[in-house]
PADODREN-535469 format. One record per atom (N, C-alpha, C): x, y, z. Coordinates in pm, whole numbers, plus 50000, padded with zeros to 5 digits. Layout:
! PADODREN-535469
{{X; Y; Z}};
...
//
This chain:
! PADODREN-535469
{{40198; 60655; 68892}};
{{40260; 60786; 68863}};
{{40323; 60810; 69003}};
{{40447; 60844; 68995}};
{{40542; 60895; 69115}};
{{40515; 61025; 69135}};
{{40547; 61084; 69259}};
{{40563; 61227; 69268}};
{{40702; 61272; 69299}};
{{40733; 61373; 69249}};
{{40872; 61430; 69273}};
{{40842; 61569; 69349}};
{{40892; 61590; 69468}};
{{40877; 61720; 69534}};
{{40982; 61803; 69499}};
{{40972; 61936; 69492}};
{{41057; 62041; 69465}};
{{41049; 62145; 69582}};
{{41153; 62192; 69604}};
{{41153; 62287; 69703}};
{{41164; 62427; 69662}};
{{41169; 62463; 69542}};
{{41184; 62579; 69486}};
{{41131; 62587; 69323}};
{{41085; 62694; 69281}};
{{41031; 62679; 69127}};
{{41104; 62806; 69084}};
{{41145; 62804; 68946}};
{{41137; 62676; 68871}};
{{41258; 62581; 68883}};
{{41239; 62468; 68846}};
{{41362; 62379; 68846}};
{{41405; 62336; 68691}};
{{41513; 62345; 68646}};
{{41545; 62285; 68521}};
{{41528; 62150; 68492}};
{{41466; 62096; 68391}};
{{41442; 61961; 68377}};
{{41551; 61883; 68377}};
{{41677; 61893; 68331}};
{{41777; 61807; 68339}};
{{41817; 61786; 68497}};
{{41808; 61885; 68565}};
{{41840; 61874; 68705}};
{{41738; 61756; 68791}};
{{41620; 61774; 68743}};
{{41523; 61672; 68803}};
{{41559; 61534; 68770}};
{{41592; 61526; 68644}};
{{41640; 61386; 68594}};
{{41762; 61341; 68688}};
{{41853; 61429; 68702}};
{{41976; 61403; 68760}};
{{41950; 61380; 68920}};
{{41890; 61463; 68978}};
{{41875; 61448; 69134}};
{{41773; 61340; 69164}};
{{41676; 61303; 69093}};
{{41606; 61184; 69118}};
{{41656; 61049; 69056}};
{{41789; 61059; 69025}};
{{41861; 60934; 68996}};
{{41801; 60859; 68884}};
{{41729; 60932; 68788}};
{{41659; 60863; 68684}};
{{41767; 60843; 68557}};
{{41889; 60898; 68577}};
{{42006; 60896; 68487}};
{{42135; 60888; 68571}};
{{42237; 60865; 68512}};
{{42374; 60860; 68575}};
{{42419; 61007; 68617}};
{{42391; 61094; 68549}};
{{42441; 61222; 68575}};
{{42385; 61333; 68495}};
{{42440; 61465; 68505}};
{{42390; 61568; 68441}};
{{42413; 61557; 68291}};
{{42531; 61506; 68251}};
{{42540; 61473; 68101}};
{{42474; 61382; 68041}};
{{42444; 61274; 68100}};
{{42324; 61182; 68050}};
{{42197; 61250; 68042}};
{{42173; 61314; 68154}};
{{42037; 61388; 68149}};
{{42001; 61466; 68033}};
{{42103; 61547; 67990}};
{{42085; 61645; 67881}};
{{42108; 61570; 67752}};
{{42174; 61468; 67743}};
{{42168; 61362; 67625}};
{{42030; 61318; 67602}};
{{41972; 61261; 67713}};
{{41834; 61179; 67685}};
{{41728; 61275; 67654}};
{{41754; 61409; 67711}};
{{41660; 61530; 67672}};
{{41659; 61578; 67516}};
{{41793; 61584; 67484}};
{{41823; 61638; 67344}};
{{41781; 61521; 67240}};
{{41795; 61423; 67279}};
{{41767; 61301; 67188}};
{{41624; 61274; 67180}};
{{41525; 61342; 67278}};
{{41394; 61301; 67242}};
{{41318; 61197; 67337}};
{{41384; 61174; 67443}};
{{41339; 61064; 67529}};
{{41245; 61108; 67653}};
{{41220; 61238; 67649}};
{{41146; 61302; 67759}};
{{41034; 61368; 67719}};
{{40917; 61346; 67792}};
{{40803; 61422; 67764}};
{{40759; 61513; 67876}};
{{40726; 61645; 67835}};
{{40673; 61711; 67959}};
{{40513; 61765; 67937}};
{{40446; 61722; 68010}};
{{40295; 61748; 68004}};
{{40249; 61708; 67854}};
{{40300; 61577; 67826}};
{{40243; 61507; 67726}};
{{40312; 61557; 67598}};
{{40417; 61645; 67577}};
{{40476; 61686; 67494}};
{{40634; 61656; 67476}};
{{40672; 61627; 67344}};
{{40810; 61586; 67354}};
{{40892; 61717; 67382}};
{{40995; 61699; 67469}};
{{41067; 61814; 67514}};
{{41207; 61796; 67486}};
{{41292; 61892; 67412}};
{{41424; 61876; 67392}};
{{41514; 62003; 67433}};
{{41440; 62080; 67521}};
{{41516; 62184; 67587}};
{{41551; 62136; 67712}};
{{41699; 62128; 67718}};
{{41751; 62078; 67829}};
{{41732; 62142; 67982}};
{{41719; 62283; 67955}};
{{41705; 62374; 68071}};
{{41534; 62436; 68087}};
{{41437; 62331; 68022}};
{{41306; 62368; 68037}};
{{41280; 62400; 68163}};
{{41217; 62508; 68216}};
{{41174; 62529; 68347}};
{{41047; 62434; 68387}};
{{41060; 62371; 68493}};
{{40959; 62286; 68545}};
{{40905; 62344; 68672}};
{{40753; 62348; 68673}};
{{40687; 62390; 68782}};
{{40578; 62303; 68843}};
{{40542; 62326; 68956}};
{{40440; 62260; 69016}};
{{40332; 62220; 68928}};
{{40310; 62094; 68932}};
{{40190; 62056; 68849}};
{{40226; 62006; 68711}};
{{40348; 62016; 68682}};
{{40412; 61945; 68546}};
{{40417; 61793; 68566}};
{{40391; 61747; 68449}};
{{40411; 61585; 68444}};
{{40529; 61545; 68338}};
{{40620; 61461; 68402}};
{{40731; 61448; 68329}};
{{40723; 61287; 68296}};
{{40741; 61239; 68178}};
{{40749; 61105; 68121}};
{{40893; 61085; 68085}};
{{40932; 60966; 68141}};
{{41073; 60915; 68088}};
{{41071; 60772; 68138}};
{{41151; 60710; 68042}};
{{41182; 60555; 68061}};
{{41048; 60463; 68090}};
{{40943; 60497; 68017}};
{{40820; 60423; 68050}};
{{40746; 60465; 68202}};
{{40807; 60570; 68277}};
{{40768; 60597; 68392}};
{{40685; 60737; 68380}};
{{40612; 60774; 68470}};
{{40525; 60921; 68471}};
{{40566; 60960; 68612}};
{{40590; 61095; 68607}};
{{40613; 61168; 68751}};
{{40559; 61298; 68749}};
{{40476; 61316; 68866}};
{{40398; 61450; 68878}};
{{40500; 61536; 68974}};
{{40519; 61655; 68936}};
{{40595; 61749; 69028}};
{{40516; 61826; 69102}};
{{40533; 61821; 69251}};
{{40475; 61895; 69337}};
{{40560; 61965; 69412}};
{{40498; 62076; 69475}};
{{40575; 62163; 69579}};
{{40572; 62095; 69711}};
{{40706; 62106; 69769}};
{{40703; 62073; 69920}};
{{40602; 62193; 70006}};
{{40557; 62131; 70130}};
{{40485; 62226; 70203}};
{{40568; 62365; 70241}};
{{40496; 62477; 70223}};
{{40570; 62587; 70251}};
{{40646; 62672; 70149}};
{{40657; 62584; 70023}};
{{40728; 62671; 69902}};
{{40632; 62760; 69860}};
{{40680; 62880; 69852}};
{{40607; 63008; 69774}};
{{40626; 62989; 69626}};
{{40512; 63004; 69559}};
{{40523; 63022; 69405}};
{{40592; 63129; 69362}};
{{40664; 63119; 69252}};
{{40757; 63234; 69196}};
{{40712; 63281; 69058}};
{{40829; 63293; 68986}};
{{40794; 63350; 68855}};
{{40679; 63326; 68754}};
{{40659; 63188; 68754}};
{{40534; 63190; 68673}};
{{40412; 63209; 68724}};
{{40388; 63189; 68843}};
{{40227; 63238; 68897}};
{{40236; 63385; 68889}};
{{40348; 63463; 68952}};
{{40345; 63606; 68946}};
{{40333; 63677; 68794}};
{{40394; 63625; 68700}};
{{40390; 63693; 68576}};
{{40268; 63651; 68497}};
{{40199; 63536; 68530}};
{{40063; 63504; 68468}};
{{39962; 63616; 68515}};
{{39981; 63680; 68637}};
{{39886; 63768; 68699}};
{{39913; 63920; 68648}};
{{40042; 63937; 68605}};
{{40080; 64085; 68562}};
{{40062; 64100; 68416}};
{{40033; 64205; 68365}};
{{40067; 64249; 68232}};
{{40187; 64240; 68185}};
{{40224; 64177; 68058}};
{{40363; 64152; 68001}};
{{40395; 64279; 67914}};
{{40294; 64393; 67902}};
{{40327; 64495; 67806}};
{{40412; 64607; 67905}};
{{40521; 64613; 67846}};
{{40599; 64751; 67924}};
{{40667; 64818; 67816}};
{{40679; 64945; 67836}};
{{40752; 65038; 67749}};
{{40884; 65032; 67744}};
{{40971; 65072; 67635}};
{{41108; 65039; 67639}};
{{41175; 65131; 67767}};
{{41112; 65235; 67795}};
{{41160; 65336; 67904}};
{{41138; 65270; 68031}};
{{41029; 65184; 68049}};
{{41020; 65111; 68179}};
{{41131; 65010; 68218}};
{{41165; 64934; 68105}};
{{41270; 64813; 68164}};
{{41414; 64873; 68113}};
{{41425; 64996; 68102}};
{{41560; 65052; 68064}};
{{41649; 64977; 67998}};
{{41624; 64923; 67890}};
{{41691; 64869; 67787}};
{{41711; 64943; 67670}};
{{41827; 64947; 67634}};
{{41877; 65029; 67485}};
{{41783; 64985; 67385}};
{{41734; 65084; 67272}};
{{41655; 65026; 67180}};
{{41756; 64961; 67070}};
{{41710; 64871; 67003}};
{{41787; 64810; 66894}};
{{41797; 64907; 66773}};
{{41898; 64914; 66713}};
{{41918; 65002; 66587}};
{{41906; 64901; 66475}};
{{41817; 64926; 66383}};
{{41817; 64833; 66262}};
{{41925; 64858; 66180}};
{{41987; 64757; 66125}};
{{42111; 64775; 66045}};
{{42090; 64698; 65914}};
{{42131; 64749; 65821}};
{{42104; 64687; 65685}};
{{42173; 64543; 65683}};
{{42114; 64451; 65613}};
{{42160; 64316; 65596}};
{{42295; 64313; 65528}};
{{42372; 64226; 65577}};
{{42503; 64209; 65503}};
{{42493; 64120; 65366}};
{{42554; 64154; 65285}};
{{42527; 64078; 65152}};
{{42661; 64035; 65089}};
{{42664; 63905; 65048}};
{{42800; 63846; 65006}};
{{42779; 63831; 64859}};
//
């Protein structure tokens, strides 16, 4: 198992494949992900922009890669959101409420 060090979290999956020179470029990275050649944490992943965090395991082309943070990197969205409650009222997040409209029939 090889280790991939990241200096910020999260990192998009296709960028890891590209910057680690596992593929020729970003277009090829997106293609191999979309076609199902990449596993993340043991599961088939087809989201090109899947967010990758410290501790994730990527499998590609018969090789396994462990994602680790570089020393001094502060954890961001994933760890912070896991400790906070995800329930907020509509007035708290200042988003307009959706108006339910009737379905369009042809």
